[in-house]
N, CA, C, O and the ligand as a Tripos MOL2 file, in Angstrom:
@<TRIPOS>MOLECULE
protein
  201   199    51     0     0
PROTEIN
NO_CHARGES

@<TRIPOS>ATOM
      1 N        -146.6130  -32.6210   62.3750 N.3       1 MET1
      2 CA       -148.0060  -32.8290   62.6290 C.3       1 MET1
      3 C        -148.8410  -33.0710   61.3630 C.2       1 MET1
      4 O        -148.6660  -32.3140   60.4080 O.2       1 MET1
      5 N        -149.5930  -33.9080   61.2960 N.am      2 ALA2
      6 CA       -150.5040  -34.1060   60.0280 C.3       2 ALA2
      7 C        -151.3500  -32.9560   59.8890 C.2       2 ALA2
      8 O        -151.7780  -32.3540   60.8740 O.2       2 ALA2
      9 N        -151.6300  -32.6010   58.6170 N.am      3 LYS3
     10 CA       -152.5000  -31.4350   58.1890 C.3       3 LYS3
     11 C        -153.5400  -32.0510   57.1270 C.2       3 LYS3
     12 O        -153.2030  -33.0630   56.5130 O.2       3 LYS3
     13 N        -154.7330  -31.4910   56.9070 N.am      4 ALA4
     14 CA       -155.7230  -31.7600   56.1440 C.3       4 ALA4
     15 C        -156.4340  -30.5370   55.4640 C.2       4 ALA4
     16 O        -156.4730  -29.4590   56.0570 O.2       4 ALA4
     17 N        -156.9710  -30.6910   54.2800 N.am      5 VAL5
     18 CA       -157.5940  -29.7230   53.6940 C.3       5 VAL5
     19 C        -159.0550  -30.1500   53.2960 C.2       5 VAL5
     20 O        -159.1660  -31.1220   52.5490 O.2       5 VAL5
     21 N        -160.1050  -29.5460   53.7050 N.am      6 ASN6
     22 CA       -161.4500  -29.8290   53.3440 C.3       6 ASN6
     23 C        -161.7580  -29.2360   52.0630 C.2       6 ASN6
     24 O        -162.0670  -28.0460   52.0030 O.2       6 ASN6
     25 N        -161.6960  -30.0100   50.9710 N.am      7 CYS7
     26 CA       -162.1040  -29.2490   49.6410 C.3       7 CYS7
     27 C        -163.5480  -28.9600   49.6240 C.2       7 CYS7
     28 O        -164.3170  -29.7540   50.1670 O.2       7 CYS7
     29 N        -164.0040  -27.8450   49.0220 N.am      8 PRO8
     30 CA       -165.3770  -27.4520   48.8900 C.3       8 PRO8
     31 C        -166.2610  -28.7460   48.2720 C.2       8 PRO8
     32 O        -167.4240  -29.0140   48.5740 O.2       8 PRO8
     33 N        -165.5190  -29.3790   47.4560 N.am      9 CYS9
     34 CA       -166.4520  -30.4570   46.8710 C.3       9 CYS9
     35 C        -166.6270  -31.8110   47.8180 C.2       9 CYS9
     36 O        -167.1220  -32.8730   47.4400 O.2       9 CYS9
     37 N        -166.1400  -31.5410   49.0430 N.am     10 GLY10
     38 CA       -166.3520  -32.6030   49.8920 C.3      10 GLY10
     39 C        -165.2060  -33.6380   50.3090 C.2      10 GLY10
     40 O        -165.1880  -34.3320   51.3250 O.2      10 GLY10
     41 N        -164.2070  -33.5760   49.2380 N.am     11 GLU11
     42 CA       -163.0770  -34.4280   49.5730 C.3      11 GLU11
     43 C        -162.2060  -33.8540   50.6480 C.2      11 GLU11
     44 O        -161.8970  -32.6620   50.6630 O.2      11 GLU11
     45 N        -161.8260  -34.7020   51.5250 N.am     12 VAL12
     46 CA       -160.8210  -34.3550   52.5990 C.3      12 VAL12
     47 C        -159.4110  -34.9310   52.3310 C.2      12 VAL12
     48 O        -159.2660  -36.1520   52.3710 O.2      12 VAL12
     49 N        -158.4150  -34.1620   52.0740 N.am     13 ILE13
     50 CA       -157.1280  -34.4370   51.6450 C.3      13 ILE13
     51 C        -156.2780  -34.1970   52.7270 C.2      13 ILE13
     52 O        -156.2370  -33.0830   53.2490 O.2      13 ILE13
     53 N        -155.5200  -35.2370   53.1580 N.am     14 SER14
     54 CA       -154.6980  -35.1160   54.3150 C.3      14 SER14
     55 C        -153.3080  -35.7510   54.0810 C.2      14 SER14
     56 O        -153.1000  -36.6770   53.2970 O.2      14 SER14
     57 N        -152.2810  -35.0760   54.9360 N.am     15 ALA15
     58 CA       -150.7760  -35.7420   54.5070 C.3      15 ALA15
     59 C        -150.1320  -35.2880   55.7090 C.2      15 ALA15
     60 O        -150.5630  -34.3930   56.4360 O.2      15 ALA15
     61 N        -148.8750  -36.0770   55.9160 N.am     16 GLU16
     62 CA       -148.0770  -35.9140   57.1640 C.3      16 GLU16
     63 C        -147.1350  -34.5120   57.0590 C.2      16 GLU16
     64 O        -146.6970  -33.9550   58.0660 O.2      16 GLU16
     65 N        -146.9130  -34.0720   55.8080 N.am     17 THR17
     66 CA       -145.9690  -32.9650   55.6980 C.3      17 THR17
     67 C        -146.5480  -31.9140   54.6410 C.2      17 THR17
     68 O        -147.3270  -32.1630   53.7210 O.2      17 THR17
     69 N        -145.9910  -30.6900   54.9850 N.am     18 ASP18
     70 CA       -146.7010  -29.6310   54.1400 C.3      18 ASP18
     71 C        -146.4060  -30.0680   52.6640 C.2      18 ASP18
     72 O        -147.3240  -30.0770   51.8450 O.2      18 ASP18
     73 N        -145.1660  -30.4180   52.3290 N.am     19 ASP19
     74 CA       -145.0360  -30.5610   50.8380 C.3      19 ASP19
     75 C        -145.9160  -31.6460   50.3650 C.2      19 ASP19
     76 O        -146.5370  -31.4800   49.3150 O.2      19 ASP19
     77 N        -146.0440  -32.8820   51.1230 N.am     20 GLU20
     78 CA       -146.9820  -33.7820   50.7080 C.3      20 GLU20
     79 C        -148.3690  -33.1270   50.3090 C.2      20 GLU20
     80 O        -148.8870  -33.2100   49.1950 O.2      20 GLU20
     81 N        -148.8570  -32.4910   51.3600 N.am     21 LEU21
     82 CA       -150.3200  -31.9340   51.3780 C.3      21 LEU21
     83 C        -150.3750  -31.0500   50.1410 C.2      21 LEU21
     84 O        -151.3260  -31.1930   49.3730 O.2      21 LEU21
     85 N        -149.4790  -30.1930   49.8990 N.am     22 VAL22
     86 CA       -149.4870  -29.2280   48.7670 C.3      22 VAL22
     87 C        -149.5370  -30.0380   47.3350 C.2      22 VAL22
     88 O        -150.3050  -29.7170   46.4280 O.2      22 VAL22
     89 N        -148.6640  -31.0670   47.2660 N.am     23 THR23
     90 CA       -148.6750  -31.7960   46.1320 C.3      23 THR23
     91 C        -150.0020  -32.6070   45.8490 C.2      23 THR23
     92 O        -150.3580  -32.8000   44.6870 O.2      23 THR23
     93 N        -150.7300  -33.0790   46.9240 N.am     24 LEU24
     94 CA       -151.8320  -33.9030   46.8520 C.3      24 LEU24
     95 C        -152.9790  -33.0100   46.5270 C.2      24 LEU24
     96 O        -153.8020  -33.3740   45.6880 O.2      24 LEU24
     97 N        -153.0970  -31.7610   47.1930 N.am     25 VAL25
     98 CA       -154.1740  -30.8060   46.8710 C.3      25 VAL25
     99 C        -153.9400  -30.2690   45.4850 C.2      25 VAL25
    100 O        -154.9060  -30.3100   44.7230 O.2      25 VAL25
    101 N        -152.8670  -29.7990   45.0660 N.am     26 GLN26
    102 CA       -152.6140  -29.2420   43.6440 C.3      26 GLN26
    103 C        -153.1970  -30.3510   42.8090 C.2      26 GLN26
    104 O        -154.0910  -30.0840   42.0050 O.2      26 GLN26
    105 N        -152.7130  -31.6650   42.9600 N.am     27 GLN27
    106 CA       -153.1910  -32.7880   41.9950 C.3      27 GLN27
    107 C        -154.6070  -32.8810   42.0380 C.2      27 GLN27
    108 O        -155.2200  -32.9610   40.9740 O.2      27 GLN27
    109 N        -155.2970  -32.8810   43.2820 N.am     28 HIS28
    110 CA       -156.6710  -33.0070   43.2260 C.3      28 HIS28
    111 C        -157.3260  -31.7060   42.4940 C.2      28 HIS28
    112 O        -158.3200  -31.8790   41.7890 O.2      28 HIS28
    113 N        -156.8380  -30.5540   42.6400 N.am     29 GLY29
    114 CA       -157.4080  -29.4720   42.0030 C.3      29 GLY29
    115 C        -157.1180  -29.4850   40.4960 C.2      29 GLY29
    116 O        -157.9090  -28.9060   39.7520 O.2      29 GLY29
    117 N        -156.2030  -30.0120   40.0700 N.am     30 LYS30
    118 CA       -155.8580  -30.1670   38.5730 C.3      30 LYS30
    119 C        -156.8700  -31.1720   38.0930 C.2      30 LYS30
    120 O        -157.6320  -30.9000   37.1650 O.2      30 LYS30
    121 N        -156.8880  -32.5270   38.8220 N.am     31 ASP31
    122 CA       -157.6110  -33.4650   38.1790 C.3      31 ASP31
    123 C        -159.0570  -33.2930   38.2570 C.2      31 ASP31
    124 O        -159.7050  -33.6910   37.2880 O.2      31 ASP31
    125 N        -159.7580  -32.7000   39.3690 N.am     32 VAL32
    126 CA       -161.0390  -32.7030   39.6730 C.3      32 VAL32
    127 C        -161.6200  -31.3140   39.3090 C.2      32 VAL32
    128 O        -162.7440  -31.2380   38.8140 O.2      32 VAL32
    129 N        -160.8740  -30.2260   39.5450 N.am     33 HIS33
    130 CA       -161.4850  -29.0280   39.3200 C.3      33 HIS33
    131 C        -160.8750  -28.0200   38.3180 C.2      33 HIS33
    132 O        -161.3290  -26.9000   38.0860 O.2      33 HIS33
    133 N        -159.8240  -28.5560   37.7830 N.am     34 ASN34
    134 CA       -159.1930  -27.8610   36.5780 C.3      34 ASN34
    135 C        -158.5580  -26.5400   37.1820 C.2      34 ASN34
    136 O        -158.4490  -25.5300   36.4870 O.2      34 ASN34
    137 N        -158.1800  -26.5830   38.3900 N.am     35 GLN35
    138 CA       -157.5080  -25.3170   39.2470 C.3      35 GLN35
    139 C        -156.2700  -25.8150   39.6140 C.2      35 GLN35
    140 O        -155.9970  -27.0010   39.8010 O.2      35 GLN35
    141 N        -155.3820  -24.6650   39.7290 N.am     36 ALA36
    142 CA       -153.9530  -25.0880   40.3250 C.3      36 ALA36
    143 C        -153.7720  -24.0340   41.4640 C.2      36 ALA36
    144 O        -153.2480  -22.9310   41.3140 O.2      36 ALA36
    145 N        -154.2600  -24.5130   42.5710 N.am     37 PRO37
    146 CA       -153.9520  -23.6300   43.8100 C.3      37 PRO37
    147 C        -152.3690  -23.4890   44.1200 C.2      37 PRO37
    148 O        -151.5510  -24.3970   43.9720 O.2      37 PRO37
    149 N        -152.1150  -22.2800   44.5430 N.am     38 SER38
    150 CA       -150.6590  -22.1910   44.9070 C.3      38 SER38
    151 C        -150.3900  -22.8520   46.3700 C.2      38 SER38
    152 O        -151.2930  -23.2220   47.1200 O.2      38 SER38
    153 N        -149.0840  -22.9340   46.6350 N.am     39 ARG39
    154 CA       -148.7030  -23.4350   47.8730 C.3      39 ARG39
    155 C        -149.3610  -22.7100   49.1310 C.2      39 ARG39
    156 O        -149.8010  -23.3410   50.0920 O.2      39 ARG39
    157 N        -149.3820  -21.3820   49.0310 N.am     40 GLU40
    158 CA       -149.8570  -20.4990   49.9490 C.3      40 GLU40
    159 C        -151.4170  -20.6480   50.1610 C.2      40 GLU40
    160 O        -151.9310  -20.4890   51.2680 O.2      40 GLU40
    161 N        -152.1720  -20.9810   48.9620 N.am     41 ASP41
    162 CA       -153.5310  -21.3220   48.9930 C.3      41 ASP41
    163 C        -153.8690  -22.5810   49.7760 C.2      41 ASP41
    164 O        -154.8080  -22.7140   50.5610 O.2      41 ASP41
    165 N        -152.9130  -23.5260   49.4230 N.am     42 VAL42
    166 CA       -153.1280  -24.8570   50.2550 C.3      42 VAL42
    167 C        -152.9540  -24.7220   51.5780 C.2      42 VAL42
    168 O        -153.7430  -25.2230   52.3790 O.2      42 VAL42
    169 N        -151.9590  -24.0660   51.9180 N.am     43 LEU43
    170 CA       -151.5550  -23.9600   53.5020 C.3      43 LEU43
    171 C        -152.4620  -23.0980   54.1330 C.2      43 LEU43
    172 O        -152.7020  -23.3340   55.3170 O.2      43 LEU43
    173 N        -153.0410  -22.1110   53.5720 N.am     44 ALA44
    174 CA       -154.0470  -21.3390   54.0530 C.3      44 ALA44
    175 C        -155.4500  -22.1420   54.3900 C.2      44 ALA44
    176 O        -156.2200  -21.9440   55.3290 O.2      44 ALA44
    177 N        -155.5220  -22.9420   53.5110 N.am     45 MET45
    178 CA       -156.8310  -23.7580   53.7200 C.3      45 MET45
    179 C        -156.6960  -25.0920   54.6710 C.2      45 MET45
    180 O        -157.6320  -25.8000   55.0460 O.2      45 MET45
    181 N        -155.3310  -25.2570   54.9630 N.am     46 ALA46
    182 CA       -155.0160  -26.4550   55.7840 C.3      46 ALA46
    183 C        -155.3820  -26.1810   57.3250 C.2      46 ALA46
    184 O        -155.4110  -25.0780   57.8700 O.2      46 ALA46
    185 N        -155.6530  -27.4200   57.9020 N.am     47 HIS47
    186 CA       -155.7670  -27.3390   59.2590 C.3      47 HIS47
    187 C        -155.2910  -28.7630   60.0470 C.2      47 HIS47
    188 O        -155.1820  -29.8270   59.4380 O.2      47 HIS47
    189 N        -155.0750  -28.6440   61.2320 N.am     48 PRO48
    190 CA       -154.4230  -29.8300   61.7860 C.3      48 PRO48
    191 C        -155.4310  -31.1240   61.8180 C.2      48 PRO48
    192 O        -156.5680  -31.0180   62.2800 O.2      48 PRO48
    193 N        -154.9630  -32.2520   61.3330 N.am     49 ALA49
    194 CA       -155.5620  -33.5240   61.2430 C.3      49 ALA49
    195 C        -155.2590  -34.3310   62.2900 C.2      49 ALA49
    196 O        -154.1320  -34.4100   62.7790 O.2      49 ALA49
    197 N        -156.4280  -35.0710   62.7400 N.am     50 ASP50
    198 CA       -156.2400  -35.9120   63.9520 C.3      50 ASP50
    199 C        -156.5390  -37.3740   63.5750 C.2      50 ASP50
    200 O        -156.4490  -38.2610   64.4240 O.2      50 ASP50
    201 ZN       -162.3280  -31.0210   45.3900 Zn       51 ZN51
@<TRIPOS>BOND
     1     1     2 1
     2     2     3 1
     3     3     4 2
     4     3     5 am
     5     5     6 1
     6     6     7 1
     7     7     8 2
     8     7     9 am
     9     9    10 1
    10    10    11 1
    11    11    12 2
    12    11    13 am
    13    13    14 1
    14    14    15 1
    15    15    16 2
    16    15    17 am
    17    17    18 1
    18    18    19 1
    19    19    20 2
    20    19    21 am
    21    21    22 1
    22    22    23 1
    23    23    24 2
    24    23    25 am
    25    25    26 1
    26    26    27 1
    27    27    28 2
    28    27    29 am
    29    29    30 1
    30    30    31 1
    31    31    32 2
    32    31    33 am
    33    33    34 1
    34    34    35 1
    35    35    36 2
    36    35    37 am
    37    37    38 1
    38    38    39 1
    39    39    40 2
    40    39    41 am
    41    41    42 1
    42    42    43 1
    43    43    44 2
    44    43    45 am
    45    45    46 1
    46    46    47 1
    47    47    48 2
    48    47    49 am
    49    49    50 1
    50    50    51 1
    51    51    52 2
    52    51    53 am
    53    53    54 1
    54    54    55 1
    55    55    56 2
    56    55    57 am
    57    57    58 1
    58    58    59 1
    59    59    60 2
    60    59    61 am
    61    61    62 1
    62    62    63 1
    63    63    64 2
    64    63    65 am
    65    65    66 1
    66    66    67 1
    67    67    68 2
    68    67    69 am
    69    69    70 1
    70    70    71 1
    71    71    72 2
    72    71    73 am
    73    73    74 1
    74    74    75 1
    75    75    76 2
    76    75    77 am
    77    77    78 1
    78    78    79 1
    79    79    80 2
    80    79    81 am
    81    81    82 1
    82    82    83 1
    83    83    84 2
    84    83    85 am
    85    85    86 1
    86    86    87 1
    87    87    88 2
    88    87    89 am
    89    89    90 1
    90    90    91 1
    91    91    92 2
    92    91    93 am
    93    93    94 1
    94    94    95 1
    95    95    96 2
    96    95    97 am
    97    97    98 1
    98    98    99 1
    99    99   100 2
   100    99   101 am
   101   101   102 1
   102   102   103 1
   103   103   104 2
   104   103   105 am
   105   105   106 1
   106   106   107 1
   107   107   108 2
   108   107   109 am
   109   109   110 1
   110   110   111 1
   111   111   112 2
   112   111   113 am
   113   113   114 1
   114   114   115 1
   115   115   116 2
   116   115   117 am
   117   117   118 1
   118   118   119 1
   119   119   120 2
   120   119   121 am
   121   121   122 1
   122   122   123 1
   123   123   124 2
   124   123   125 am
   125   125   126 1
   126   126   127 1
   127   127   128 2
   128   127   129 am
   129   129   130 1
   130   130   131 1
   131   131   132 2
   132   131   133 am
   133   133   134 1
   134   134   135 1
   135   135   136 2
   136   135   137 am
   137   137   138 1
   138   138   139 1
   139   139   140 2
   140   139   141 am
   141   141   142 1
   142   142   143 1
   143   143   144 2
   144   143   145 am
   145   145   146 1
   146   146   147 1
   147   147   148 2
   148   147   149 am
   149   149   150 1
   150   150   151 1
   151   151   152 2
   152   151   153 am
   153   153   154 1
   154   154   155 1
   155   155   156 2
   156   155   157 am
   157   157   158 1
   158   158   159 1
   159   159   160 2
   160   159   161 am
   161   161   162 1
   162   162   163 1
   163   163   164 2
   164   163   165 am
   165   165   166 1
   166   166   167 1
   167   167   168 2
   168   167   169 am
   169   169   170 1
   170   170   171 1
   171   171   172 2
   172   171   173 am
   173   173   174 1
   174   174   175 1
   175   175   176 2
   176   175   177 am
   177   177   178 1
   178   178   179 1
   179   179   180 2
   180   179   181 am
   181   181   182 1
   182   182   183 1
   183   183   184 2
   184   183   185 am
   185   185   186 1
   186   186   187 1
   187   187   188 2
   188   187   189 am
   189   189   190 1
   190   190   191 1
   191   191   192 2
   192   191   193 am
   193   193   194 1
   194   194   195 1
   195   195   196 2
   196   195   197 am
   197   197   198 1
   198   198   199 1
   199   199   200 2
@<TRIPOS>SUBSTRUCTURE
     1 MET1         2 RESIDUE 1 A MET
     2 ALA2         6 RESIDUE 1 A ALA
     3 LYS3        10 RESIDUE 1 A LYS
     4 ALA4        14 RESIDUE 1 A ALA
     5 VAL5        18 RESIDUE 1 A VAL
     6 ASN6        22 RESIDUE 1 A ASN
     7 CYS7        26 RESIDUE 1 A CYS
     8 PRO8        30 RESIDUE 1 A PRO
     9 CYS9        34 RESIDUE 1 A CYS
    10 GLY10       38 RESIDUE 1 A GLY
    11 GLU11       42 RESIDUE 1 A GLU
    12 VAL12       46 RESIDUE 1 A VAL
    13 ILE13       50 RESIDUE 1 A ILE
    14 SER14       54 RESIDUE 1 A SER
    15 ALA15       58 RESIDUE 1 A ALA
    16 GLU16       62 RESIDUE 1 A GLU
    17 THR17       66 RESIDUE 1 A THR
    18 ASP18       70 RESIDUE 1 A ASP
    19 ASP19       74 RESIDUE 1 A ASP
    20 GLU20       78 RESIDUE 1 A GLU
    21 LEU21       82 RESIDUE 1 A LEU
    22 VAL22       86 RESIDUE 1 A VAL
    23 THR23       90 RESIDUE 1 A THR
    24 LEU24       94 RESIDUE 1 A LEU
    25 VAL25       98 RESIDUE 1 A VAL
    26 GLN26      102 RESIDUE 1 A GLN
    27 GLN27      106 RESIDUE 1 A GLN
    28 HIS28      110 RESIDUE 1 A HIS
    29 GLY29      114 RESIDUE 1 A GLY
    30 LYS30      118 RESIDUE 1 A LYS
    31 ASP31      122 RESIDUE 1 A ASP
    32 VAL32      126 RESIDUE 1 A VAL
    33 HIS33      130 RESIDUE 1 A HIS
    34 ASN34      134 RESIDUE 1 A ASN
    35 GLN35      138 RESIDUE 1 A GLN
    36 ALA36      142 RESIDUE 1 A ALA
    37 PRO37      146 RESIDUE 1 A PRO
    38 SER38      150 RESIDUE 1 A SER
    39 ARG39      154 RESIDUE 1 A ARG
    40 GLU40      158 RESIDUE 1 A GLU
    41 ASP41      162 RESIDUE 1 A ASP
    42 VAL42      166 RESIDUE 1 A VAL
    43 LEU43      170 RESIDUE 1 A LEU
    44 ALA44      174 RESIDUE 1 A ALA
    45 MET45      178 RESIDUE 1 A MET
    46 ALA46      182 RESIDUE 1 A ALA
    47 HIS47      186 RESIDUE 1 A HIS
    48 PRO48      190 RESIDUE 1 A PRO
    49 ALA49      194 RESIDUE 1 A ALA
    50 ASP50      198 RESIDUE 1 A ASP
    51 ZN51       201 GROUP 0 **** ****
C-alpha cells in the first residue's frame, strides 16, 4: 500500500514502499530542513495514501 508523509512545511511526500518513503523523506529533511529523521520517525509520521 502506498504511504505518504505530510511534512510540517506543507510538502506531501508519497511512495509505494516503506523503504522508498524513508529515503525520500530523509532526503527532503536533509535538503530542506537540515534534519535527518530516523526510519522510525518517518514511519511514525506516515499514513496510507490514496
Ligand atoms: Zn518539509
